N, C-alpha and C positions, 0 to 999 in steps of 0.2 A: 497194647491192651490195657496197661496199668493206668494210662492217663486219658487217652481218647478212645472212644468206642466207635471206630470207623466202620461204616456199613455202606452198602450200595444204596442208591436212591430208592429202589423198591423196598428194601428192608427198613429204611428210615421212615418211609411213609406208613408201612404196616405197624411199626412200633408206635408212631404218633397216634394212629387210628386206634390201636389197642388201648393205649393209655387214656384216650378220650372216651372210649367205650364205657369205662367204669363210671363216667359222669353223665352218660346218656347222650354224648355228642354224636352227630351224624357223620357219615363218611365225607360229605362235602365240607363240614367244619374241620374234620381231620386234615383234609387237603389244604385248607386255608392256614391251619396251624402249622403244617409242615412247611409251607412256603414262607411263613412269617419267621420261623426259627432257622431258616437256611440249613435244614437237616441237622441242627445241633442237638447234642445230648442235653436233656433237661436235668438240672440239678437244683437242690433246695438248700444248699449250704448257707445261704444268706437269709434263711427262714422264709423265702418266697421263691417261686419258680423262676429260673433264669437259664439262659443257654450257656453251656460250658465255656465255649470260646469267647463269650462276652462277659464272663464273670471274673472280676479282677482279684482273684485269690488263687493260690495253688491248690488244686484238688486232683486226686486220683479217683477215677470213677470206674467201677466194674458193674455193668448191667447184668441182667439175669442170664443172657446168652454167654457173656464172657465168663461168668462164674461157673456155668455148666461146662463150657469148653475147657476150662483150666482145671476141672475136677477139684474146685475149692469147696470143701465141706464145712469148714468152720473159720472163725476169725483167726485161728492160729495159722491158717494157710495164707493169710493176706501178705505176710512179709515176703513171700516168694513172688508176689505180683506187684508190690509197691516198693520201689527202691527208697531207702531212707527210713523205712518202717521195720522195726525189729520187734518180734513178739516171741518171748520164751515162756516156758511153763515149768514149775516144779509141782506137777500133778494137777492141783485144782486152781492154782493161782496163775492168772494170765498177766504177764509183765510186759506192757506195751511201751516202746520207745519210738519217738518220732522226731527225726532231725536231732538226735542226741538227748532229747528230754524225755525222762521216764522215771520209774521207781520200782524197786523190788522190795520195799518195806511193807510187810504184811500186817502191821498193826491196824486194829479196827478203828483207831483214832487218827490214822494217817490216810491219805487219799491218793488215788491214781493221778498221774500227770497228763494222761491222754484220756479224754472223756469219751465214753461209749454211750451212744444214744440209740435206743430202739424205738422207732416210730414216734420220735419226739420226746421220749421219756429217758431221763438220765439213769444209768446203771452205776451204783456207787462203789462196789467192791471189786478187788482184783479177780475174784472167782467169777463174777458176773461178766467179766470181759471175755470169757470163753463162751462164744455164742455159736450155735449151729445155724449155718446159713442155708436153710431150706425154705423154699417158696418165697424167695426174696426178689424184690423188683430191682434193687440196686444197693450198692455199698459205696459211700462217699468217704474218702479219707482226706479230711481237710487239714492241710499242713500249716503249722505256725499257731501261735496263741490266738484264741478266739474269745478273749475276755469280755467283749462287749455283748455279743449275741448269745454266747453259751455260758459265760460267767466262770464260776469256780472250777478249778481242776481241769482246765483246758489249756494249760500252759504249753504243752507240746502240740496239741491239735485235737481233732475230733474224728472219731469213727462213727458215722451215721448210717444206720441200717434201716432201710425202708422195705417193709413187707408188701407183698402183692395184695391188692384190695379186691373185694367182691366184684364180679363182672355183671354186666347187664344182660348177658345171655348165658344159658346153661352150658357149662364146660367142665372138664375134669382131666386128670392125668394120673398115671401110675407108672412106677419103674422099679426094677429090681437089679441089684448089683451083687456080683460074687467075685471074690479074688483070693489070692494066696493069703496065708495065715487065717484061713477060714473067714475072711472078711465078707460080711453080709450087710446090705442096706436095702430097706424097703420104704418107698415113699408113695403117698397118695394124696391127691387134692381134688376137691369138688367145690364148684362155685356157680352161683347163678341167682336169679331173682326168686324171692320168696312170696312177694305180693307186690302190689302197685307201690313203687317208690322204696321198696325194701329188698336188699340183697344180702347174701351170706357167703362165707368162704370158710372151709375147714381143711386143714392140712395136718398130716401126721408123718413121722419118720421113725423108723426103728433101725438101730445100728449096733453091730457087734463085730468083734474081731479078737482072735487070739493075740497074745502079746508077742512083741518082737524079741524080747529077751527071755531066756529060759533059765530056770533054777533047777540044776541037776539033782540037788539034794531033795527038794520037795517035789520034784518031777511035775513042775507046773510052769506056765508062762506067768511073767510078773506083771507086765503092763497091759493087761487085756482091756478091752472096751466093751461095755454093755450099757446102752442108754436108749432112751426114747424121748421124743419131743412132739408137742402138738400146739397148734394155734387155731383159734376161731375168731372170725371177724364178722361184724354185722354193720351194714350201713343203711341209714334211713333218711329219706328226704324230709326236711322240715319246712313245709310250705314251699313257696317259690324261691326262697333265698337262703335256706339253711340246710345243713347236713350234719347228721349225727353218726359217729363211728365208734362202735364198741369193740374192744379187742381183749382177748384173754390168751395167755400162752403159759406153757409149763414144760420144764425139762427135768428128767430124772436120770441120773447117771449112777451106775453101780459097778463100774469097772475101776481100773486103776491106771489110766493112761499116763504116760510120761513119769512113771514112778520107779522105773528100773534104775538103780544106782550102781555105778562102778567106781572103785577106788582107782585114782590115777596118780597117786603119790606113793613113794616108797616108805614113808614114815607114818602112815595112818596108825593110830593107837590100836585099832581092832586087830591089826596084824600081829601084835604082841600077845594077843589072847586067843590065837588059833585061827584067826580069819585068813582066808586065802583069796587070791585074785586069779581067775581063770584066764588062759591065753586067748580064748575066743571072746571077742569084745561083745558078742550078743549072748553071753552066758555069765551068770553071776550067782554065787551061793547066797542063800538066805536061811534064817532060822525060823521065820514065820512069814505068811503071805501078806502082801500089802493090800490095803483096802482104802477105797476113796468113794464116799457118797457125796454127790454134789447135786443138790436140788435147787431149782429156780422156778419162780412163777410170778405172774403179774396180771393185773387187769387195768384197763384205761378207758376213758371216755373222752372223745374229742368232738367238739362242736365248732363248726365253721358257719359263720353267718355274715351275709352281705347286707350292711345297713347304709344305704345311700352310697356315699363315696368311701366308706370305711369298711374294711373286712375285719371281723372279729373272730379270734380263735381262742378257744379254751381247751386246755389239756389237763385232765385230772387223772392221777395214777396212784396205784398202790402195788408194791412189789415186796416179795420175800425171797431170801436166799438162805441156804443152810448146807454147810458141808461138815463131814466128819472124816478124819484121816487117821489111819493106822499105818505106820511106815517103819520098815527096817532101815534106819538112816545110815548105819555104818556100811551097808552094802556087802556084808559077808555072813558066813554061818556063825560067827562069834556073836554071842548075845551081849553086845557092847553098848549100843546106843539106839534108842527107839523114840518115836513119837507115838504114844499109845494111850488114849487117842487125843487128837487135836479136834477142836470144834469151833465153828464160827457161824453166828446167826445174824441176820440183818432184816429189819422191817422198815420200809420207807413209804412215805406219802409225799406227793408233790402236786403242786397246782401252778399252772402257768396261764397267764392271760396276755394275748397279743392283739394289738390294734395296728392295722396297716392301711396305707392309702397311697394314691398316686395321682398327680396332676400332670400337666404338660411337661413341667421341668423337674418336679420333686417327687421322689419315691421315698417313703418313710415307713418306719416300723417302731413301735413303742410297746412296752410291756412291763409286767410285774411277775415275780417268781417267788414261790415258797417251797422249801424242802425240809423234810423232817426224817431223821433216821434214828432208830433205837437198835443198837448192836451189842452183842456179847461174844466173848471168846474165852477158850480155855486151851492153853498150850502145855501138854504134858510131856516134859523132857525127862527121859529115864535112862540111867546108866546102871543096868542090873548088876554087872560084875563089880562096879565100884560102890554099889549100894547107895546111889544118889538119885533122888527123884525131886525135880523142881517143877512146880506147876503154878504159873501165873494165871489168875482168873480175872478178866477185865470186862467192864461195860463202858459204853460210850453213847452219849445222846447228843445229836447234832440238830440245831435249828438254824436254817439259813434263809435270808431274805434278800431280795434284789429288785431294783427297778432299772430299766434300760431304755435307750432310744438310739436310733440310728437313721440318718437320712442321706440320700444321695441327690445332689442338685446339679442339673445340667447348666453349666456356665455358658456354654455354646452348644451347637449341634454335635460337636465332637469331644468336648472337654467336660468332664464331670468330677465334682468334688464330693467326698463322703466324710461325714463327721459322726462319731458315735460315742456314747458314754454309758457306763454301767456303774451303779453304786451297789456294793455287796456288804452285807453285815452277817456275821456268823458267830454262833456261840456253841461251845462244846463243854459238856459235863462228863468227866471220866472218873473211873475208879479202878484200882488194881489191888488185888489181894494176892500175896505171894506165899505159897506153901512149899516147905522143904521137908521131904520125907514124911509128909502127911501133917506136919505141924505148921500153923500159920506163923510166919516170921516177919511179915511186914504188910503195910497197907498204905494206900494213897488215895485221896479224893481231891479233885480240883476242878475248877472251871475257868475258862478263858473265853474272851471274845475278841474278834478282829473285824476291821472293815477296810474296804479298799475301793478306789476309783480306777476303773480300767477303760481308758479311752481308745478310740481308733481315729486316725486321720488318713485319708486316701485320696489320690488323684488318678484318674484314668483318661487316656486319650485314644480315641478311635482314629488312628492315623490314616487308615483306609477302611473301606467297607469290610475288609477281611483281616485287618491287623489291629490288635489292641495292645497298648503299652500302659502299664500301671505301676504305681508305687504306693507304699503304705507304711505307717508307723502305728504299732499296736502294743498294748500292754496286757500281759497275762498274770493271773493271780491264782496261786494254789494255797488252800487254807492251811492254817497251822493245826496243831493237835498235841497229843500226849503219847509218851512211850508206854504202850499197853502190854509189852512183853516182859517187863521186869521192873523191879523197884530200884530205880537208879536216879541220879541227879545229873543234869536238870530234867525234871519231869515233863515240862512242856517245851514245845518248839514253835517258832514263829512261821508265818506264811513265807512262801518263796515267790519271787516275781521275775518276770522277764520282759524287757523292752525289745521288740523285734522290728527291724528295718528291712523292707523287702521291695524289690523291683522285679518286674517280669514282662514278658512279651508272649502273646498268643496270636497265631496267624493261621489262616486257612489258605492253602495253596492248590495249584493245579486243578482249578474248577471244582474244589471240594473234595478232591481225592487224597489230599494230604493235609495234616495239621501238625504244627510244631508248638512247643512251649519251652520257654527259657526263663529261669528264675535264679536270682542271686539274693542272698539274705545274710543278715548279721544280727546276732542275739547278744544282748547284755543280760546275763542270767545271774541273779543275786540271791543270797540267803538259801542256798541249796540245802534241803533236808537230807542228811547223810548219816550213815553209821560211822561213828568215830571211835577209835580204840585208844586206851591209855596203856601205861607201862605194865599193868598186870592183866592185860587182855580183857578188861571190862569194856563192853561196848555201850555207847550211849547214842541216842538218836537226837541230833541237834542241827542247828543252822551253822554249818562250819565251812561253807565253801561258796566261792563265786566262780563263774565260768564265762568264757567267750566262745561263741559258736559262729563259724563262718561256713557258707556253703553255696553250692551251685547245682542246679538241676537242668537237664535237657531231656526233652521227651518228644517223640516223633511217632505218628501213626500214619500209614499210607495204604492206599488201595490201588496198586499199579494196574490191575485189571478188575473186572467185575467178579472174578473168581479167586483173587489172590489178595490177602491182607498181610501186612507186616507192621510191627511196632517195636520200639526200643525206648528205654528210659535209663538215665544215668543220674546218680546222685553222688556228689563229692562233698565230704564233710571234714572240717578242721574244728574239732570240739575239744577244748582243753580247759583244765582247771586254771583259774587266774589267781585264786587264793584258797589254799587248803593245806592244813597240817594235821597229821595223824600218826600214831605209832603203828608200825607194821607188826602184827602179831607174830610173824615169823622172825622178826629181828627187834624184839622189844628193847634189847640193850642199847640200840642206836638212838633210842629216845624219839621224840616227835620228828617226823620227816616233812620237809617242804615238798609238796606234790604239785607245785605250780608247773604247768607245762605238760603234765600227764593227761592222757586222753580220758574223756568221760567213759563210764562203763557202758557196754553194749552199744557202742557207737563205731561202726565201720567207717574207714576213710572213703571206701569206694563201694557202691552198690549198683548193680546192673541187672536189667531184665530185658530179654529178647523174646519175641514170639512171632510165629508166622502160621498161616493156614491157607490151604488151597483146596478148592472144591472141583472134583472131576465129574463130568457128565458121563455116566456109564451106559446111557441109553435105556430104553424101556421105562423111563420116568424115574430112574434111580440116580442118586448123587452120593459120592464118597468124598468126605472131607478129611484131609490129613493135617494134623496140627502138631506143632513142636514148640517148646519153650525152654528157655535157659535162664537161670537166676544165679548171680554171683554176689558174694559178700566177702569183703576182705576181713582181716583179723579183728576180733573184738575181745576186749578185756572184761572180766567179770568183777574185778576189784579196782579201786582207784590207784593201787600200787603198780599196776601195769606189769605184773609178773607174767612171763611167758607161760609158766606152768599153770596159770589160772586164766588161760585164754583159749579161744578157738581160732586156729589159723584159717586163712581164707579158703573157701571152697565154693563149688558150683553144683547146682542140681539141674538135671535135664529131665523133662517130661515129654511124653508123646502120646498121641491117640489117633484112632481111625473111627470115623462116624459114618454109618450107612443109613440112608433114609430115602423115602420117595420124595420127589420134589414137591409133591402136593399130596401128602398121605398122613395116616394117623400113627405111624410107628417109627421107631428109630432103634438102631443097635450100634454098639461101640465096643472097642477094646482099648485099653489104656495101660500105660506103665509110668510110674513115678520113680524118680531117682534112678534114671536109666543107667547111669555110670556106677551105681552102687557106692556112692561117696559115703564114707563114715565121718560123722561129726557129732559133737556134743552140742545140743541145743541149750543146755544150761550147765554151769559149773559153779560149785561153791567151795569155799576154803575156810576151815577152822582147824588150825594146827593141833590144838590140844584135845579136840573132841573127835573129829572124823578125818583129819588130814584134808586132802583135796578129793572131791567126789564129782562125778559128772553124770548127766542124764543123756544117754545116747539118742540121737535123732532117728527118724524113720529110715529103714533100709529100702532096698528096691521092693516096690509093691506093684502088682499088676492085677488086671481083672477084666471082666466083661459086664456089660450093662444092656438091658433091654427096657424100652419104655413105650407106652402108648398114650395117646391123648384123644379127646373127643370134644 
């Protein structure tokens, strides 16, 4: 399921027809398209539509049916379906790692290493990486640096989310879900034509849930969920060759998901001030409730125009994000350490222009990109018992420009060469004011600019009509920035880069009933932006590391019968620091340690996912589909010192569901269970010996529920 979306011939034809319906294509045209694509899954990772098994890059694709079947609610769930992809969260910050490349640095002047793209629009903050996946057509996880086509901050890869577009016929759907922990979810969608050449679509979702972790002192759940999200889209035909798409979305969260903190070390300072750790891992004492407000919104306008042999695309977008956080960070009833409150705001504008064309042997794409962000943040770190309050207040202004081009030329009927190049220029202006116990004690203002060339070279060989062999060399670039969380030296840090060498094979077997993918890759990763400690536990953000990453991926999807689907995916990673020295805060007397050979943080050696589903004919026009999935991830470390106490050992999660529906009817009903084996794990762990010790954020326990939906 995580790589190939295998379906029967009948379902593939229906999917193609549905996709074409949005553009007004006839059923006959859908049949022609279906035959032309050999039932392939259509992806847009190369900025134009291509068939998955003929696309020479590693992509994990989850279509709308796969997302529903796996009960994937948000981008946080993708790590269970995509081996090699790790996404953790400390409440509002989504920390994505792909093939060992990622970041947990929350500075507003630092950037993610995995780019999140929503309907062609870049999402810049860690908080905006947490996306609700409702009314989504597909999610593409593009693995490896994508510096040419996607540019800055795609060193690890890209998560591209594509929403469903307005339909040419009137349709709608609604569903309701109820589960344990008083979990409730309500969704509704309506779509259809508004006038000749104009269509609209509106979708809304409301979600709530009691927390998994309970505070006996306050008699309240800690990590509750309460949010809603909505999206509206309008498409209009512009003459005979143009199309306008207007889109608006908003998310409002007032719960505190992933905020429950447990002390998992015996030497946490809060324990000396009366704090206690309860034996039940889903209970923890607090002296005040956590709060997390996370709001996101955006509007965009996309114009597609066919001008002779050139297709022109313009994407204009404006987005805002705002979060406020109040957190009992010591995880006990002792009033020792709090974030009260933290705040981060971001306003962005982006404009992209693409030109694309195709001749008998050449397919090309060129474009220009502009991105602007104005951001501010306040981090209020308070130790009431010690009488210490430190509050850095920061601003950051980013202006980024880029031009790019990529072309694929068919040297023969089976051999194709691809060459691409992107030039990026970026400037950041940052300021930090540091307040200590209410008094301003330091200030910093600075600006820096960087530029980079990020090329791509690729060869692909269509060995047979159903087997593709490819290889590529690409460069990724992640922008530099400033340390906006404290007044420290050095204030600025440089960009980080990665050269990626990859080869792979994709093949369709057994008359289209099975597909396999094999990939091997090697990364030369330089100037990593890391938190580095000195002998007195002062942390600086700087370029202090190089790394080497080697990996192998194998993925299989098969349909042994018309009613039975199976899939499996495996990722093996050897990701280690090649050059990195830092003082261990837990052993400062030892001085700087050579961390060469230590594993990169949040990088499992082994990731595995398995899934299967079988549809039973119950007679009377009813079908029952039984689904099961299993995801395993080996040990990951949360600091570069690779301490076992600051790691999560390997664990697996099993999910299952039963779906009942008429073979040709308007309703469906299902029951589901997640984390069937009740595995306990920490999805995030942090270590600060002198402040909180080692603390962990528990992952979800076993959850289950029922769902009923209708469509028309």
